[in-house]
Residue, then its C-alpha position, 0 to 999 in steps of 0.5 A: m602886491n607891491k612889485f618891489h616886495e615881490l622882487s625882494a622876496f624872489i631875490a631872498v629865496v635865490e640867495t638863501g636857497g629856500f622859502s623858509a630861509a628867505g622868510r627868516k632873512t626878510g622877517e616874513s612868514q614862509s607863506a608870505v614870501s611864497k605868495a609874493v614869488n607866485a605873484l611875481e611869476k604870475r605877473l611876468g607869465v614865466a616860471l622863475l624857480h624849479r621847486s622841489t621838496r629838497k631845494v629851490t633852484l633858478t630856471d634859465q629865465g629865472q637866472k637871467y631875471y636875477e642877474r638883471t634885477k639884483l643890480l637894481v636892487d643893490e643900487i636902491q639899497v645904496a641909495d637908501n643908505e646914502l640918504t640916511r648918512t651925512t652927505l660928507d660920508v663917502s664910503g663903500l667899495v669902488r671897482i675900477a678897471a684900467p689898462s695894465t700899463f696905464g693903471r700902474l703908471h697913472i692910476l695906482p699913484l693916485i689911489p693913496g690920495l683918493l683914500s686919504r680924502h675919503p677914508g671910508l672908500r675901499v678900492d678894488l683896482v682891476l688892471s687888464d688890457a682886455v676891455r672888461d664888461m662893466v655890468d658882468d664884472r661889476i665894474d663901477l668905473a673904467v679908464r679907457v685910452s681909446s675911442i668909445s662908441d658904447p651907447d650903454s656907457v657914459v663917457r667923460r674925457v679927462a685928457g689926451t695922448a698921442l701915438v708914438c712909434a718906437g724902437s731901441r738903438r740896437y734894433f735901428e743900428q741893425h735894420g735902419i730907421p724907417k723914413t715913411p710908414a711904407d718902410l715898415a713893410d721891411h721891419n719887424c713890427l711888434i703886434y699888440n692885441g691883434m693890431t696888424e694895421w697901424s694908423f698914421t696921418a699925412k697932409e692927405g688925411r688919416f691912412s692905415m698901414p699893414v704891419c707884421g712881425n714875429l712877436s704878438s701879445n695882448s700885454v703892453e708890458t710884453i711889447l714894451a719889454a721886447m721893444m727895449a730888447g731890440v726885437g722890433i718896432a712897436l706902437f704905443h700911447r705916449i703916456s705908456l712910455v713915461g720912463e722909457f721915453h727919455h731912455p737913451d736907447v729908445i728912439t721914436v720914429l715917423d713922428a711927423f706921421m703921428n699927429e692923431p690924438r687919443d682920448v683918455s676917458l673915464v667911463w661908467p655904465k649908463r644908469r639913472f643912479v650913480p652912487t656918491r662913492v663913484r661920483r666922488t671917485t670920478d671927480f677925483l681921478a678926472a682932476a688928478l689925471s688931467e693935471r698928470i697927463 
């Protein structure tokens, strides 16, 4: 029996809740669907479904198998649909993940241009400072402003940025300005996302400096607001300070030690087939970000 037919029958049973309903969805008889699922379980050597007179539910192994194979079947369906359309027809949902501040400042302003170029697209923009699991969260494309060492992802570098250490004029008037990274031991440092060691560079190379303070947060927006309010010194990517960087009350310090660049990259899950809508979105954002940053 055709493996894809077995898999399609299994997914139909899971999503409709029974063999009869799956038959109606696929246009096959209940016995044909049951035969396909039985053949699949026999080939795999595991029970994928709990069967009773009232309902059909997944076993633990069936749940894991469904989560993995559903993604594959969806991609095959997308590929089939794309081949039946004109190559100029770019449509469907693209789920994009980006850091909150970076996404607000640099991705959101690009969305109108993307949708104008491809009216058939629908964009779900997920802004979060947490690094999302692209497979579990069904992310098509992620924007990362950090080093990436994920063998299951494809990475496309599009721009670079630098780190800056900054505080408000009010804070420095009260506490003085640090001249070297070692001076941070005497300052209140605002901790973003658990980063209690800040990286610097000198003639001797890269080094880290432990820091501490009375405020920490997993939100760049919170750290930025606290810095502006004079609570302490914070470490940012330069692109996160688009407006604040030129604010008369914001002062950057330790600039001579902040020479290490950070990559801005577009990332998508490693897979043989990348939908046209994701490829076109990636190309658009790569070109626009390289000009913008």
